[in-house]
C-alpha positions in Angstrom: 31.9 9.4 62.1 33.9 8.7 59.0 32.4 5.2 58.7 29.0 6.7 59.1 29.5 9.2 56.3 31.0 6.4 54.1 27.9 4.2 54.8 25.6 7.2 54.0 27.5 7.9 50.8 27.3 4.3 49.7 23.6 4.2 50.5 22.9 7.4 48.5 24.9 6.1 45.6 23.0 2.8 45.7 19.7 4.6 45.7 20.8 6.8 42.8 21.8 3.7 40.8 18.5 2.0 41.6 16.7 5.2 40.5 18.6 5.3 37.2 18.0 1.6 36.6 14.3 2.2 37.2 14.3 5.0 34.7 16.1 3.0 32.1 14.0 -0.1 32.6 11.1 0.8 30.3 13.4 1.5 27.4 15.4 -1.6 28.1 12.2 -3.6 28.1 11.2 -1.9 24.8 14.5 -2.9 23.3 13.9 -6.5 24.3 10.3 -6.4 23.1 11.3 -5.0 19.7 14.1 -7.6 19.3 11.7 -10.3 20.4 8.9 -9.4 18.0 10.9 -8.8 14.8 13.3 -11.6 15.6 10.5 -14.1 15.7 9.0 -12.6 12.5 12.3 -13.0 10.8 12.5 -16.7 12.0 9.1 -17.3 10.5 10.1 -15.7 7.2 13.3 -17.8 7.0 11.2 -21.0 7.8 8.8 -20.2 5.0 11.5 -19.0 2.5 13.4 -22.2 2.8 10.2 -24.3 2.9 10.9 -25.7 6.4 7.1 -25.1 7.0 4.9 -25.7 4.0 1.8 -23.7 3.1 -0.6 -26.4 4.4 1.3 -26.4 7.7 1.1 -22.7 7.9 -2.7 -22.9 7.4 -2.9 -25.2 10.4 -0.9 -22.7 12.5 -3.2 -19.9 11.3 -6.2 -21.9 12.5 -4.7 -22.6 15.9 -3.7 -18.9 16.4 -7.1 -17.5 15.3 -9.4 -20.1 16.7 -7.8 -21.1 20.0 -4.8 -19.0 21.2 -6.1 -15.5 20.5 -9.7 -16.1 21.8 -8.3 -17.6 25.0 -6.0 -14.6 25.5 -8.9 -12.2 25.0 -11.2 -14.0 27.3 -8.7 -14.2 30.2 -7.7 -10.5 29.8 -11.3 -9.2 29.8 -12.6 -11.6 32.4 -9.9 -10.4 34.9 -10.2 -6.7 34.0 -11.6 -4.3 36.6 -14.0 -2.2 34.5 -14.3 0.4 37.2 -10.8 1.6 36.1 -11.7 1.8 32.4 -11.8 5.3 30.9 -14.8 5.1 28.6 -14.3 8.6 27.3 -10.9 7.6 26.0 -12.5 4.6 24.2 -15.0 7.0 22.7 -12.2 9.3 21.4 -10.5 6.3 19.8 -13.8 5.2 18.2 -14.4 8.7 16.7 -10.8 9.0 15.4 -10.9 5.6 13.7 -14.3 6.2 12.3 -13.2 9.6 10.8 -10.2 8.0 9.1 -12.2 5.0 7.9 -14.9 7.2 6.3 -12.4 9.6 4.7 -10.3 6.8 3.2 -13.4 5.0 2.0 -14.9 8.1 0.4 -11.6 9.1 -1.3 -11.1 5.6 -2.6 -14.6 5.5 -4.0 -14.4 8.9 -5.6 -10.9 8.6 -7.1 -11.7 5.7 -9.4 -14.5 5.6 -12.0 -16.3 3.2 -12.0 -15.9 2.9 -8.2 -14.9 -0.4 -6.6 -16.5 -0.6 -3.2 -14.6 -3.8 -2.3 -11.2 -2.2 -3.0 -12.2 1.0 -1.1 -13.3 -1.2 1.9 -9.9 -3.0 2.0 -8.1 0.3 2.0 -10.2 1.7 4.8 -9.7 -1.5 6.9 -6.0 -1.4 6.3 -5.7 2.1 7.7 -7.7 1.5 10.9 -7.2 -2.1 12.0 -4.1 -2.6 14.1 -2.1 -5.7 15.1 -3.1 -5.1 18.7 -2.2 -8.4 20.2 0.9 -9.8 18.4 2.9 -6.6 18.2 0.9 -4.0 20.2 0.6 -5.9 23.5 4.4 -6.5 24.0 5.2 -2.9 23.2 2.6 -1.4 25.5 3.3 -3.8 28.3 7.1 -3.1 28.1 6.5 0.7 28.2 3.6 1.1 30.6 3.8 -2.1 32.6 4.6 -0.2 35.9 3.3 3.4 35.3 -0.1 2.5 33.7 -0.7 -1.3 33.8 -4.3 -0.8 32.7 -3.2 0.6 29.3 -2.3 -2.9 28.1 -5.8 -4.2 28.9 -7.3 -1.3 26.9 -6.1 -3.1 23.8 -8.8 -5.8 24.3 -11.4 -3.1 24.5 -10.2 -1.1 21.5 -10.0 -4.2 19.2 -13.8 -4.5 19.0 -14.0 -0.9 17.6 -12.7 -2.3 14.4 -14.0 -5.9 14.6 -17.6 -5.1 15.6 -18.2 -1.6 14.2 -16.0 -0.7 11.3 -15.1 -4.0 9.7 -18.7 -5.1 9.2 -19.2 -1.9 7.1 -16.2 -3.1 5.1 -17.6 -6.6 4.8 -20.9 -5.2 3.4 -19.0 -3.3 0.7 -16.8 -6.3 -0.1 -20.0 -8.4 -0.6 -21.5 -5.6 -2.7 -18.4 -5.6 -4.9 -18.5 -9.4 -5.1 -22.2 -9.3 -6.2 -21.3 -7.4 -9.3 -19.7 -10.5 -10.7 -22.2 -12.9 -9.0 -25.6 -11.6 -9.9 -27.3 -14.8 -8.7 -26.8 -13.8 -5.0 -29.6 -11.7 -3.6 -29.6 -9.1 -0.9 -30.9 -11.6 1.7 -28.0 -13.9 1.1 -25.5 -11.0 1.4 -27.0 -9.8 4.7 -27.0 -13.3 6.0 -23.3 -13.8 5.0 -22.2 -10.6 6.6 -24.1 -11.1 9.8 -22.8 -14.7 10.1 -19.2 -13.6 9.5 -19.5 -10.9 12.2 -21.3 -13.0 14.8 -19.1 -16.0 14.4 -15.8 -14.1 14.4 -13.9 -15.8 17.2 -12.3 -12.6 18.4 -15.6 -10.7 18.6 -17.4 -13.7 20.2 -14.7 -14.1 22.9 -14.8 -10.4 23.6 -18.5 -10.5 24.4 -18.0 -13.8 26.3 -15.1 -12.3 28.3 -17.2 -9.3 29.4 -20.0 -11.7 30.4 -17.4 -13.8 32.3 -16.2 -10.7 34.1 -19.7 -10.0 35.4 -20.2 -13.7 36.4 -16.9 -14.3 38.1 -16.4 -10.7 39.4 -13.1 -10.5 37.5 -11.7 -13.6 39.2 -11.6 -16.6 36.9 -11.8 -20.0 38.5 -8.4 -21.7 38.7 -9.5 -24.8 36.7 -10.7 -22.7 33.7 -7.8 -20.3 34.0 -5.2 -23.1 34.0 -6.4 -24.2 30.6 -6.9 -20.8 29.0 -3.7 -19.4 30.3 -1.7 -22.1 28.5 -3.5 -21.4 25.2 -3.1 -17.6 25.7 0.6 -17.8 26.4 1.1 -19.6 23.1 -0.4 -16.7 21.1 2.5 -14.2 21.0 5.2 -16.4 19.5 2.8 -18.3 17.2 1.2 -15.1 15.8 4.6 -13.4 15.1 6.0 -16.6 13.5 2.9 -16.8 11.4 3.3 -13.2 10.3 6.8 -14.0 9.1 5.5 -17.0 7.2 2.9 -14.8 5.4 5.6 -12.4 4.2 7.2 -15.0 2.0 6.8 -14.1 -1.6 5.6 -10.6 -0.9 9.0 -8.8 -0.3 10.1 -8.8 -4.0 6.9 -6.9 -4.9 8.1 -3.8 -3.0 9.7 -2.2 -6.0 9.1 0.8 -8.3 5.6 2.2 -8.8 4.1 -0.7 -6.9 5.1 1.2 -3.8 3.1 4.4 -4.4 -0.4 3.2 -3.4 1.0 1.1 -0.4 3.1 4.2 0.5 -0.1 6.3 0.7 -1.9 3.7 2.8 1.1 3.3 5.1 1.4 7.1 5.6 -2.3 7.3 6.6 -1.9 4.3 9.0 1.4 5.3 10.6 1.1 9.2 10.5 -2.5 10.3 10.0 -4.3 7.8 12.3 -2.0 8.4 15.3 -2.3 12.1 15.0 -6.1 12.0 14.6 -6.4 9.7 17.7 -4.2 12.0 19.7 -6.1 15.2 18.7 -9.4 13.5 19.4 -8.4 12.5 22.9 -7.2 16.1 23.6 -10.4 17.7 22.2 -12.6 15.4 24.2 -10.5 16.0 27.3 -10.5 12.3 28.0 -8.6 12.4 31.3 -9.7 13.6 34.7 -7.0 16.2 34.7 -4.4 17.8 32.3 -1.7 15.3 33.2 -3.9 12.3 32.6 -5.2 13.7 29.3 -1.6 14.2 28.1 -0.7 10.6 29.1 -3.7 9.2 27.3 -3.1 11.3 24.2 0.5 10.0 24.2 -0.7 6.5 24.6 -3.2 7.0 21.8 -0.5 8.2 19.5 1.7 5.2 20.2 -1.3 2.9 19.7 -1.9 4.4 16.3 1.6 3.5 15.2 1.0 -0.2 15.6 1.1 -1.8 12.1 -1.9 -3.3 10.3 -3.1 -6.7 11.5 -2.4 -9.7 9.2 -6.1 -10.7 9.3 -6.6 -8.3 6.5 -4.6 -10.5 4.2 -7.2 -13.3 4.8 -9.9 -11.0 3.6 -8.0 -10.3 0.3 -7.7 -14.1 -0.3 -11.3 -14.7 0.5 -12.5 -12.1 -2.0 -9.6 -12.4 -4.4 -9.1 -8.7 -4.4 -5.8 -6.6 -4.5 -3.8 -9.6 -3.0 -0.4 -8.4 -4.1 -0.9 -4.8 -3.2 -2.2 -5.5 0.3 0.5 -8.1 0.9 3.2 -5.6 -0.1 1.7 -2.9 2.0 1.5 -5.1 5.1 5.2 -6.1 4.8 6.4 -2.5 4.5 4.0 -1.2 7.2 5.2 -3.8 9.7 8.9 -2.9 9.4 8.4 0.8 9.0 6.4 0.9 12.2 9.4 -0.3 14.3 11.5 2.9 14.1 8.4 5.0 14.6 7.3 3.1 17.7 10.8 3.2 19.1 11.3 6.9 18.6 7.8 7.6 20.1 8.6 5.4 23.1 12.0 7.1 23.6 10.2 10.5 23.7 7.6 9.1 26.1 10.3 7.8 28.4 12.1 11.1 28.3 9.1 12.8 29.9 9.1 10.4 32.8 12.9 10.9 33.3 12.4 14.7 33.7 13.6 16.2 30.4 12.5 19.8 30.5 11.0 21.9 27.7 14.2 24.0 27.7 16.2 20.9 26.8 13.9 20.1 23.9 14.0 23.7 22.7 17.8 23.7 22.7 17.9 20.5 20.7 15.2 21.7 18.3 17.2 24.9 17.6 20.3 22.8 16.7 18.2 20.5 14.6 16.6 23.4 12.7 20.0 24.8 11.9 21.3 21.5 10.6 18.2 20.9 8.5 18.3 24.4 7.0 22.0 24.2 6.0 21.3 20.9 4.2 18.1 22.3 2.7 20.0 25.4 1.4 22.7 23.2 -0.2 19.9 21.1 -1.9 18.2 24.3 -3.1 21.4 25.6 -4.7 21.9 22.2 -6.5 18.3 22.1 -7.7 18.5 25.7 -9.0 21.6 24.7 -11.0 19.8 21.7 -12.4 16.7 23.6 -13.3 18.2 26.7 -14.7 21.4 25.6 -16.5 23.6 22.8 -17.7 21.9 22.5 -21.1 18.6 21.3 -19.7 16.4 24.3 -18.9 13.6 22.6 -16.9 11.9 25.8 -16.2 10.5 25.7 -19.7 8.0 23.0 -18.5 4.8 24.2 -16.8 5.2 21.7 -14.0 8.9 22.5 -13.3 8.1 26.2 -13.2 6.0 25.7 -10.0 8.6 23.4 -8.6 11.3 26.0 -9.2 9.2 28.6 -7.3 8.8 26.2 -4.4 12.6 25.7 -4.3 13.1 29.4 -4.2 10.7 29.7 -1.3 12.5 26.9 0.5 15.8 28.6 0.0 14.4 31.8 1.4 13.1 30.0 4.5 16.4 28.1 5.0 18.4 31.3 5.0 15.9 32.8 7.6 16.2 29.8 9.9 20.0 30.0 9.7 19.8 33.6 10.8 17.2 32.8 13.5 19.4 30.1 15.0 22.2 32.6 15.6 20.1 35.2 17.3 20.7 35.9 21.0 17.3 36.0 22.9 18.7 38.4 25.4 20.3 40.7 22.9 18.9 43.7 21.0 18.9 42.6 17.4 15.8 44.3 16.0 16.8 44.4 12.3 18.1 40.8 12.2 14.9 39.6 13.9 12.7 41.2 11.3 14.9 40.0 8.4 14.7 36.4 9.6 11.0 36.6 10.4 10.2 37.9 6.9 12.3 35.3 5.3 11.0 32.3 7.3 7.3 33.3 7.2 7.3 34.2 3.6 9.3 31.2 2.5 7.2 28.7 4.5 3.8 30.1 3.4 5.0 30.4 -0.2 6.1 26.8 -0.3 2.7 25.6 0.9 0.9 27.7 -1.7 3.2 26.6 -4.5 2.4 23.0 -3.5 -1.2 23.6 -4.2 -0.2 25.3 -7.5 1.7 22.2 -8.6 -1.4 20.1 -7.9 -3.6 22.5 -9.8 -1.1 22.4 -12.7 -1.3 18.6 -12.9 -5.1 18.7 -12.7 -5.5 21.2 -15.6 -2.9 19.4 -17.7 -5.3 16.4 -17.5 -8.5 18.3 -18.0 -7.7 21.4 -20.1 -5.3 22.4 -22.8 -1.6 23.3 -22.4 -2.2 26.9 -23.4 -4.9 27.2 -20.7 -2.4 26.0 -18.1 0.3 28.5 -19.3 -2.2 31.4 -19.2 -3.4 30.3 -15.7 0.2 30.2 -14.4 0.5 33.9 -15.0 -1.8 34.4 -12.0 0.1 31.9 -9.9 3.2 34.1 -9.4 1.4 37.1 -7.8 -0.6 34.7 -5.6 2.2 32.4 -4.8 4.5 35.1 -3.5 2.1 38.0 -2.9 -0.3 36.3 -0.5 2.6 35.1 1.9 4.0 38.6 2.0 0.5 40.0 2.7 -0.1 37.5 5.5 3.3 38.2 7.0 2.6 41.9 7.1 -0.8 41.5 8.6 0.6 39.2 11.3 3.3 41.7 12.2 0.9 44.7 12.3 -1.7 42.8 14.3 0.6 41.3 16.9 3.1 44.2 17.2 5.9 41.9 18.3 7.8 42.7 21.5 11.4 41.6 20.9 12.0 41.2 24.6 9.2 38.7 25.0 9.4 36.4 21.9 9.3 32.6 21.7 12.6 31.3 20.5 11.7 27.6 20.9 10.3 27.0 17.3 11.0 29.2 14.2 7.6 28.4 12.9 5.7 30.0 15.8 7.7 33.0 17.0 4.6 35.0 17.5 2.8 32.3 19.4 -0.9 31.6 19.0 -1.5 34.3 16.3 1.1 32.8 14.0 -0.2 29.3 14.7 -3.7 30.4 13.7 -2.5 31.9 10.4 -0.5 28.8 9.7 -3.5 26.6 10.4 -5.6 28.6 8.0 -3.1 28.4 5.2 -2.3 24.7 5.8 -6.0 23.7 5.8 -6.6 25.7 2.5 -3.6 24.3 0.7 -4.1 20.8 2.0 -7.7 20.7 0.8 -6.8 22.2 -2.6 -3.9 19.8 -3.1 -5.8 16.7 -2.1 -8.8 17.7 -4.2 -6.7 18.4 -7.3 -5.0 15.1 -7.0 -8.3 13.2 -6.7 -9.8 15.1 -9.7 -6.6 14.6 -11.7 -6.8 10.9 -11.3 -10.4 10.8 -12.3 -9.8 13.0 -15.4 -6.7 10.9 -16.3 -8.6 7.6 -16.1 -11.5 9.0 -18.2 -9.1 10.3 -20.9 -7.3 7.0 -20.9 -10.5 5.0 -21.3 -11.6 7.2 -24.2 -8.2 6.9 -25.9 -8.3 3.1 -25.6 -11.9 2.9 -26.8 -10.9 4.9 -29.9 -7.8 2.9 -30.4 -9.6 -0.4 -30.0 -11.9 0.4 -32.9 -8.9 1.0 -35.3 -6.5 -1.8 -34.6 -6.4 -5.5 -35.5 -6.5 -8.6 -33.4 -2.7 -8.5 -32.9 -3.0 -5.2 -31.2 -5.8 -6.5 -28.9 -3.6 -9.5 -28.0 -0.8 -7.1 -27.1 -3.0 -5.0 -25.0 -4.0 -8.1 -22.9 -0.4 -8.2 -21.7 -0.2 -4.6 -20.7 0.0 -3.7 -17.0 -2.2 -1.0 -15.6 -0.6 1.1 -12.9 -2.5 3.8 -11.2 0.8 5.6 -10.6 1.7 6.0 -14.2 -0.3 9.1 -14.9 0.6 11.4 -17.8 -1.2 14.1 -19.6 -3.3 12.8 -22.5 -2.5 16.1 -24.3 1.2 15.1 -24.3 1.2 11.3 -24.7 -1.0 8.7 -26.3 -1.1 5.0 -25.7 1.6 3.0 -27.4 1.4 -0.7 -28.3 4.1 -2.8 -26.8 4.4 -0.6 -23.8 3.9 -1.6 -20.2 1.8 1.5 -19.6 -1.7 1.7 -21.0 -1.8 5.5 -20.9 1.4 5.9 -22.8 5.1 6.2 -22.0 6.2 9.4 -20.1 8.1 11.8 -22.3 7.6 9.6 -25.4 10.4 7.2 -24.5 8.9 4.4 -26.6 9.0 6.7 -29.6 12.7 7.5 -29.3 14.8 5.8 -31.8 17.5 4.7 -29.4 18.5 5.4 -25.8 22.1 5.9 -25.2 24.4 6.8 -22.3 26.5 9.2 -24.5 26.6 12.7 -23.3 25.8 14.1 -26.8 22.6 12.3 -27.0 21.6 13.0 -23.4 21.9 16.7 -24.0 19.5 16.5 -26.9 15.8 17.4 -26.9 14.2 14.0 -26.5 13.3 14.6 -22.8 13.0 18.4 -22.9 9.2 18.1 -23.2 8.8 15.6 -20.3 6.7 17.2 -17.5 7.7 14.3 -15.2 4.1 13.7 -14.0 4.9 10.7 -11.9 7.8 12.4 -10.1 5.5 15.4 -9.3 2.8 13.1 -8.0 5.2 11.4 -5.6 6.5 14.8 -4.6 3.0 16.0 -3.9 2.1 13.0 -1.8 5.2 13.5 0.4 4.3 17.3 0.7 0.8 16.3 1.8 2.3 14.4 4.7 4.4 17.4 5.5 1.3 19.7 5.5 -0.6 17.2 7.7 2.2 17.2 10.3 2.4 21.0 10.1 -1.4 21.3 10.7 -1.2 19.0 13.7 1.6 20.9 15.3 -0.2 24.2 14.6 -3.3 23.0 16.4 -1.1 21.8 19.2 0.4 25.2 19.6 -3.0 26.8 19.6 -4.0 24.8 22.7 -0.8 25.8 24.4 0.9 22.5 24.9 4.4 22.3 26.4 7.3 21.2 24.2 7.4 17.7 25.8 6.4 14.2 24.9 4.8 13.4 21.5 4.4 17.2 20.9 8.2 17.5 20.9 8.4 14.5 18.5 6.0 16.2 16.2 7.9 19.5 16.4 11.1 17.8 15.3 9.2 16.0 12.5 7.6 19.2 11.4 10.9 21.0 11.2 12.3 18.1 9.2 9.4 18.0 6.7 8.8 21.7 6.6 12.3 23.1 6.2 13.4 19.9 4.5 11.0 20.0 1.5 13.9 20.9 -0.7 15.6 17.6 0.4 12.6 15.7 -0.8 12.8 17.6 -4.1 16.5 16.8 -4.3 15.8 13.1 -3.8 13.2 13.1 -6.6 14.6 15.7 -9.1 18.2 16.4 -8.1 19.7 13.1 -9.3 17.7 12.9 -12.5 19.9 11.4 -15.2 18.3 13.6 -17.9 19.9 16.9 -16.7 22.0 17.5 -19.7 25.7 18.1 -19.1 25.2 17.9 -15.3 23.5 14.5 -15.8 26.4 13.4 -18.0 28.8 14.3 -15.3 26.7 12.6 -12.6 26.7 9.4 -14.7 30.4 9.5 -15.1 30.9 9.8 -11.3 28.4 7.0 -10.7 30.3 4.8 -13.2 33.6 5.4 -11.4 32.0 4.6 -8.0 30.4 1.4 -9.3 33.2 0.4 -11.7 34.2 -2.4 -9.3 30.6 -3.8 -9.4 30.4 -4.1 -13.2 30.1 -7.6 -14.5 33.3 -8.7 -16.2 32.5 -10.6 -19.4 35.0 -12.9 -21.3 36.4 -11.5 -24.5 35.5 -12.8 -27.9 38.5 -15.1 -28.1 37.7 -16.7 -24.8 34.2 -17.8 -25.8 33.7 -21.5 -26.1 32.4 -23.0 -29.3 29.1 -23.9 -27.6 28.5 -20.3 -26.6 29.2 -19.1 -30.1 26.9 -21.6 -31.6 24.1 -20.6 -29.3 24.7 -16.9 -30.1 24.6 -17.5 -33.9 21.5 -19.7 -33.7 19.6 -17.3 -31.5 20.6 -14.2 -33.5 19.7 -15.9 -36.8 16.5 -17.8 -35.9 14.9 -16.4 -32.7 16.1 -12.8 -32.0 13.4 -10.9 -33.9 10.5 -13.1 -32.7 11.7 -12.9 -29.1 12.3 -9.2 -29.2 8.8 -8.6 -30.6 7.2 -10.8 -27.9 8.9 -9.8 -24.6 10.6 -6.4 -25.2 8.6 -3.4 -24.0 8.9 0.0 -22.2 9.0 -0.5 -18.4 9.4 1.7 -15.4 11.8 0.8 -12.6 11.6 3.2 -9.6 11.2 6.6 -11.3 13.1 5.8 -14.5 11.7 4.4 -17.8 13.7 1.8 -19.8 13.0 1.2 -23.4 12.9 -2.2 -25.0 13.7 -4.2 -21.9 12.5 -7.5 -20.5 12.9 -9.5 -17.3 14.9 -12.6 -16.9 11.8 -14.5 -16.0 10.2 -13.3 -19.3 13.0 -14.7 -21.4 13.0 -18.0 -19.5 9.2 -18.3 -20.1 9.6 -17.5 -23.8 12.5 -20.1 -24.3 10.3 -22.8 -22.7 7.2 -21.7 -24.7 9.3 -21.8 -28.0 10.6 -25.2 -27.2 14.3 -24.1 -27.3 15.0 -25.6 -23.9 13.4 -28.3 -21.7 13.6 -26.8 -18.2 14.1 -23.5 -16.4 17.6 -24.5 -15.4 18.5 -25.1 -19.1 16.9 -21.7 -19.9 19.1 -19.9 -17.3 22.2 -21.5 -18.8 21.0 -20.6 -22.3 20.5 -17.0 -21.2 23.9 -16.8 -19.6 25.5 -17.9 -22.9 23.6 -15.1 -24.6 24.8 -12.6 -22.0 28.4 -13.7 -22.2 28.3 -13.5 -26.0 26.8 -9.9 -25.6 23.5 -10.7 -27.4 21.8 -9.2 -24.3 23.0 -7.3 -21.2 21.7 -6.2 -17.8 20.5 -2.6 -17.9 23.1 -1.5 -15.4 25.7 -4.0 -16.5 26.1 -5.4 -12.9 24.1 -8.6 -13.0 24.6 -11.9 -14.8 21.5 -13.6 -16.2 19.0 -14.9 -13.6 15.4 -16.2 -13.6 14.3 -13.2 -11.6 12.6 -9.8 -12.0 15.9 -8.2 -13.3 15.8 -6.0 -16.4 17.8 -6.9 -19.5 18.0 -5.5 -23.0 19.1 -6.9 -26.4 22.2 -5.3 -27.9 21.6 -6.3 -31.5 
């Protein structure tokens, strides 16, 4: 009897272990798939970085992957697919979602720039809708759904033609139209022929059609002789494509700095956040599954599919049309690596559903997460209030910072409310506390959304109207910004008449259920449209004023000024009010330096100078633009979770992931403000104290230079010769105002700029000699790195002359 019980116990334990292993297997496979994909990408990058594989060899690999390996894989997958198992309503939902995102991105890109550039807009639209389905998507989907839904991996070969055959040809037409503006000799017939030829002869599209035909002929059973050849070519695709992607990243990583990240950041946000959410909601609205469970699974799969990064084929289009090469390359690199954590988190949540995680477990974790986020948000709000209201730098005097200050106050109100909410006992009778926290949370959240729209409106009218008009208009912002949220909160309470014994304590944003979700959806839609519209109009007004300013300036300056303008860099992100700044010659920014930094006599780290008035009039336009872009992402996530609450989804799966993300971005808006404004070095006495702390923390990283007595005679001779004969000419040629991240540096130049000038002036014979010459100048303190932490290098590091 004892032996029988022992055997039974061992059997049950073995079955439990096997069940646990089966549950953990998808995530284990996902770990391996992620390591596999990004490990091979890294190998390709290393091979290209150290020139193990040359550019011509990489072109040969690209031809093999695109012409042989991928078409073979597509043909075999479609030829063996059982089309009776395909959910065509699901594919229709994906088509509608991708088409909506494609059209919106295309329209906004055409409207935001005047004159419009159809080719540029087409590239942006293709970037946000075309996924790297086969190299990265297939291993992820196969690892996660290989046993539960094996047909999901085959869907990738049916979803790829949505972009290749329907959306991309629209982009090709616009690219050809943009190209015709510079090639007037090409007529419409040639353009139509070129587009049709490019679409019909696309190997991926051609093999998709051929695979469907082969499926009908062979009855999804490919002959062994043909399969033996195509299987070998198809198996070579994954490693070759990932390795090639790493090779293509060489030379693009260093471009991911400063304002060059703003436009790629917007495109990546649309690709990794907006597209997955639109696909998911489209599947739910069309009810693509046969039942509720299947629809939920398909919507989850659609969300994961949307997080797959952009396909590298887009980079080929940029090379072919010689359009936005650096921008698209930088965006592709960042999108590829940012997609990894998003796909992993989504997959973890998906796997949690299958392992039996209940909504109650999610709700408990969400409550803890909300409390932690609100505590951090409250601390950030207190710090920002100190920065804006005191310490010798009263930022609230600026029209832009007044709105930001009101948003911070609203966030502090919401954070206090969430802290109270997290301590409520659902079974207790705490009527007063419940009303207090509800008023604080609801008013604070709604007010922060409205003040986001107010910031966008302020930026728009700064570009299109006078400063006095903006100040008069802001008098109406205060009653609207705080009065409307209070009114909406009162109406909600009166309408619903909350029953404290039957309230939803799962999410602090939706304590009154569908009614509160509907009100939130209305406010979010209104504020999102106003904010996005103001940003688009602000860019158009800004560009028009900049063009007028430059036309006027070009009629009143000499040839030297025109030559200087040819070296200037145009950045769409460097937008400032023409009422505050005008273009400055010798500056990197065509529309003028923010806060008049170029006009300042000298920039110093001394506390007395920092607490002066040179930056008091800085509205910090770029910082507010970045802030608004991030808040737009927050509003879009909030709108998605509000719609999800309206259709009564359970707090499981991707909906739970969105709930956590909404809490982080909604109650964490002050954390975003802290990252953008809280560490600003121009905060007067507080900024001086911050700088001293940073100096102490980084004192061990400062470059130690030899003293005057330790300098060799050669170094002294180079210093004296350069200072006497070349310093003024070199400073005039290469020194200018530049932006690095969100900070502007006056009179700086890159190491590469100085090396190029030394070669051009004939002072040195090679770049190696120029680097040694520059190091002598730095050691003799003729020049220095802006942070004092780097020696002289022939790289994109910023330096400034001391003399």
